[in-house]
C-alpha positions in Angstrom: 11.8 28.5 -48.7 9.1 26.6 -47.0 5.9 28.2 -45.7 7.0 27.5 -42.1 10.3 29.4 -42.5 8.4 32.3 -44.1 5.9 32.4 -41.3 8.7 32.3 -38.8 10.6 35.1 -40.6 7.4 37.1 -40.8 6.8 36.6 -37.1 10.4 37.7 -36.3 10.0 40.7 -38.5 6.7 41.7 -36.8 8.3 41.2 -33.4 11.3 43.4 -34.4 9.0 46.1 -35.7 6.8 46.0 -32.6 9.9 45.9 -30.3 11.4 48.9 -32.2 8.1 50.8 -31.8 8.0 50.0 -28.1 11.6 51.2 -27.7 10.9 54.4 -29.6 7.7 55.0 -27.5 9.7 54.3 -24.3 12.4 56.8 -25.3 9.8 59.4 -25.9 8.2 58.7 -22.5 11.6 58.9 -20.8 12.4 62.2 -22.5 9.0 63.6 -21.3 9.6 62.3 -17.8 13.1 64.0 -17.7 11.6 67.3 -18.9 8.9 67.0 -16.2 11.5 66.3 -13.6 13.5 69.4 -14.7 10.4 71.5 -14.5 9.6 70.2 -11.1 13.1 70.8 -9.9 12.9 74.4 -11.1 9.6 74.9 -9.2 11.2 73.5 -6.0 14.1 75.8 -6.4 11.8 78.7 -6.9 9.7 77.7 -3.9 12.8 77.5 -1.7 13.9 80.9 -2.8 10.4 82.3 -2.1 10.4 80.7 1.4 13.8 82.2 2.2 12.6 85.6 1.1 9.4 85.2 3.1 11.3 84.1 6.3 13.7 87.0 6.0 10.9 89.4 5.4 9.2 88.1 8.6 12.3 88.7 10.6 12.8 92.2 9.2 9.1 93.0 9.7 9.5 92.1 13.4 12.6 94.4 13.6 10.7 97.2 12.0 8.1 96.8 14.8 10.8 97.3 17.4 12.1 100.3 15.5 8.6 101.8 15.3 8.3 101.3 19.1 11.6 103.2 19.5 10.2 106.0 17.3 7.2 106.2 19.6 9.4 106.1 22.7 12.7 107.7 21.7 14.2 107.2 25.2 14.4 103.4 24.5 16.9 103.7 21.5 20.0 104.5 23.5 19.7 101.3 25.5 20.1 99.3 22.4 22.2 101.4 20.0 23.8 104.0 22.2 25.6 102.1 24.9 23.3 103.1 27.8 23.1 100.7 30.7 19.9 100.1 32.6 20.4 100.4 36.3 17.9 98.7 38.6 16.2 101.9 39.7 15.7 103.2 36.1 12.0 103.9 35.7 12.1 102.5 32.2 13.7 99.3 33.4 10.8 96.9 32.9 10.1 98.3 29.4 13.8 98.2 28.4 14.1 94.6 29.6 11.0 93.5 27.7 12.1 95.3 24.5 15.6 93.8 24.9 14.0 90.3 25.1 12.0 91.0 22.0 15.0 92.3 20.1 17.1 89.3 21.2 14.3 87.0 20.0 14.4 88.8 16.6 18.2 88.7 16.3 18.4 85.0 17.2 15.5 84.2 14.8 17.3 86.0 12.0 20.4 83.9 12.5 18.3 80.7 12.5 16.5 81.9 9.3 19.7 82.6 7.5 21.2 79.3 8.6 18.2 77.5 7.2 18.6 79.3 3.9 22.4 79.2 3.2 21.9 80.7 -0.3 20.7 83.9 1.3 22.9 86.9 0.5 21.9 88.8 3.6 23.4 86.4 6.2 26.6 88.4 6.6 24.9 91.8 6.9 22.5 90.3 9.5 25.4 88.8 11.5 27.1 92.2 11.3 23.9 94.0 12.5 23.7 91.6 15.5 27.4 92.0 16.4 27.2 95.8 16.1 24.0 96.0 18.2 25.3 93.6 20.8 28.5 95.7 21.1 26.5 98.9 21.6 23.9 97.5 24.1 24.9 96.5 27.7 21.3 95.7 28.2 21.3 93.0 25.5 24.6 91.6 26.7 23.4 91.3 30.2 20.2 89.6 29.1 22.1 87.1 27.0 24.6 86.4 29.7 21.8 85.8 32.2 19.9 83.5 29.7 22.2 82.1 27.1 19.9 79.1 26.4 17.1 81.5 25.5 19.1 82.9 22.5 21.7 80.2 21.8 23.1 81.8 18.7 23.8 85.2 20.3 26.5 84.6 23.0 29.1 83.9 20.3 28.3 87.3 18.7 28.8 89.3 21.9 32.1 91.1 22.1 34.7 89.6 24.4 34.6 91.1 27.9 37.8 92.8 29.1 
């Protein structure tokens, strides 16, 4: 074999060794990138779950505030959970309407929150709470009928009028 052929073969051999090393290094880098992507995906999923829990807690915290108000002023509760209407001359009328608007805000926001977090396990119980409350509150039904665009997710949950 001539020196030229040996040099060429040696060059090809070095090229093969370097190419193999590069391929091995690239495979290791790819594996590391895949592991990083998996870890990032898990972090995103965890963040989404935490955001869903936080949003739900915010809605429930607002509902607790309304319930605390009803504890302080027990005469309000029957207007929302006891079927009591609020005639125009009712001395509590302005307060009942305002609390009704607040409660409708909370109910609608809860629906929006659950829709934004479809993996939530509390969407069905929340919708059931809204249906039950709307069925027992002429005040809320009247407010929603008067202003359906204020709470766009609530009219569909109101019981059918006979």
